[in-house]
C-alpha positions in Angstrom: 50.7 58.6 12.9 47.2 58.4 11.8 44.5 60.2 13.7 42.0 58.1 15.7 38.9 58.1 13.4 36.9 55.9 15.9 35.6 58.3 18.4 33.9 56.6 21.5 30.2 56.9 21.9 29.1 59.9 23.8 27.1 59.5 27.0 25.0 61.9 28.9 24.9 61.4 32.7 21.9 62.9 34.6 22.4 62.8 38.5 25.8 63.4 40.1 25.6 62.0 43.6 28.4 59.7 44.9 27.4 57.0 42.3 26.6 59.2 39.4 30.0 61.1 39.9 32.0 57.9 40.0 30.2 56.5 36.7 30.9 60.0 35.0 34.5 59.9 36.0 35.0 56.4 34.7 33.6 57.3 31.3 35.7 60.4 31.2 38.9 58.4 32.1 38.1 56.1 29.3 37.8 58.9 26.7 34.0 58.9 26.1 32.5 62.4 25.5 30.4 63.0 28.3 27.7 65.6 29.0 26.6 66.0 32.7 23.7 67.6 34.4 22.7 67.8 38.1 20.1 69.7 40.0 22.9 71.1 42.1 24.9 72.8 39.3 28.3 72.9 41.3 28.5 69.0 41.2 28.3 69.0 37.4 30.7 72.1 37.2 33.3 70.1 39.3 33.6 67.6 36.2 34.3 70.3 33.7 38.1 70.4 34.4 38.1 66.6 33.7 36.7 67.0 30.3 32.8 67.0 30.9 30.5 69.2 29.0 28.1 70.7 31.6 24.6 71.2 30.4 22.4 73.9 31.9 19.2 71.8 31.9 18.3 68.2 31.8 16.8 68.8 28.3 20.0 70.2 26.9 21.9 67.3 28.5 19.5 64.7 26.9 19.7 66.4 23.5 23.5 66.0 23.7 23.7 62.2 23.4 21.8 59.3 22.1 22.8 57.3 25.3 21.3 58.9 28.4 22.1 57.4 31.8 20.0 58.4 34.7 21.2 57.9 38.4 18.9 59.8 40.6 17.5 59.5 44.1 14.3 57.6 43.3 11.6 57.1 40.7 9.8 60.2 41.6 13.0 62.1 40.9 13.2 60.6 37.4 9.6 61.9 36.8 10.6 65.4 37.9 13.9 65.5 35.9 12.5 64.4 32.8 9.1 66.1 32.8 8.7 67.7 29.4 12.1 66.6 28.1 12.2 65.2 24.5 13.2 61.7 24.7 12.4 60.7 21.0 15.0 58.4 19.7 17.1 58.3 22.9 18.5 55.2 24.6 17.5 55.7 28.2 19.3 53.6 30.8 17.9 54.0 34.4 20.2 53.2 37.1 18.0 54.6 39.7 17.0 52.2 42.4 13.4 51.1 41.9 11.0 48.2 42.3 10.2 45.7 39.4 6.8 47.3 39.1 8.4 50.8 38.9 10.9 49.7 36.3 8.2 48.0 34.1 6.0 51.3 34.4 9.1 53.4 33.5 9.8 51.2 30.5 6.2 51.8 29.2 6.6 55.4 30.1 9.8 55.6 28.0 8.2 53.9 25.0 5.2 56.3 25.0 7.8 59.1 24.8 9.6 57.7 21.8 12.7 56.3 23.9 14.2 52.9 24.1 14.7 51.7 27.6 17.0 49.6 29.9 16.6 49.3 33.6 19.7 48.7 35.7 20.5 47.6 39.3 23.9 48.4 40.5 25.9 45.9 42.5 28.8 48.1 43.5 29.6 51.0 45.7 31.2 54.2 44.3 34.8 53.2 45.2 34.4 50.0 43.0 33.4 51.9 40.0 36.1 52.2 37.4 37.3 48.7 38.1 34.8 46.6 35.9 35.7 43.3 37.5 35.1 44.8 41.1 31.4 45.1 40.6 28.6 44.9 38.0 25.1 46.2 36.9 22.3 43.9 36.3 20.5 45.1 33.1 17.1 44.3 31.9 14.9 45.4 28.9 15.6 45.2 25.1 18.5 42.8 24.6 19.2 44.6 21.3 19.7 47.9 23.3 21.8 46.1 25.8 24.0 44.6 23.1 24.3 48.1 21.3 25.7 49.8 24.4 27.4 46.7 26.2 30.8 48.1 25.7 30.1 51.6 26.8 28.1 50.4 29.8 30.8 48.1 30.8 33.4 50.8 31.2 32.6 51.7 34.8 31.6 48.3 36.0 30.8 44.8 34.6 27.5 44.1 33.0 25.1 41.2 33.4 22.0 41.0 31.3 19.2 39.3 33.1 16.3 39.4 30.7 13.7 41.3 28.5 11.4 42.1 31.3 12.4 45.5 32.5 11.6 44.6 36.0 14.1 41.8 36.2 17.1 44.0 37.1 15.3 45.4 40.1 14.1 42.1 41.0 17.7 40.6 41.0 19.0 43.8 42.8 16.6 43.5 45.6 17.1 39.7 45.8 20.8 39.9 46.2 20.6 42.8 48.5 18.2 40.9 50.8 20.6 38.0 50.9 23.5 40.1 51.6 21.7 41.9 54.5 20.7 38.5 55.9 24.3 37.3 55.8 25.7 40.4 57.4 22.9 40.4 60.1 23.0 36.6 60.4 21.6 34.7 63.2 22.4 36.1 66.5 23.1 33.8 69.5 21.3 35.2 72.6 23.5 36.5 75.4 23.6 34.3 78.5 
């Protein structure tokens, strides 16, 4: 039997809340080398028995892989976590919920720091992750970058590319969520 000479691309995952942990576990289960970091170190350490390499800092995690996926609380958290981190020649995929304006600003910020950028809007909940046909992520930004990582990004959930404008993923995300909330809330018939 010949050894597998085609190693799967490595991924760095920053942020291990419920969604980040679900994404990390999906990549680990699929055999992707994965480096993880979280401000609460115990969340990262919990993934070590599953094969994750635990970084001691965000900078160390970013240095480990060309593909860096960020799934943090908010846009301000992205600033805090990546302050001073060398992003040159990194492919930064931001799955942190943001507005279209924040996504466009983050794309410009990434370019100034030497990184390539994709923004994403997750249309799934953590239990759906690992079942690609159960949910998907809207991606916007560089089509070339999206195509380069499409297969890897499609491991946890399906992928839908929505355009070169980095703000389009956030726009689609908020539009669908608004429609969903409207459907769930629906018109209410007044009580007699």
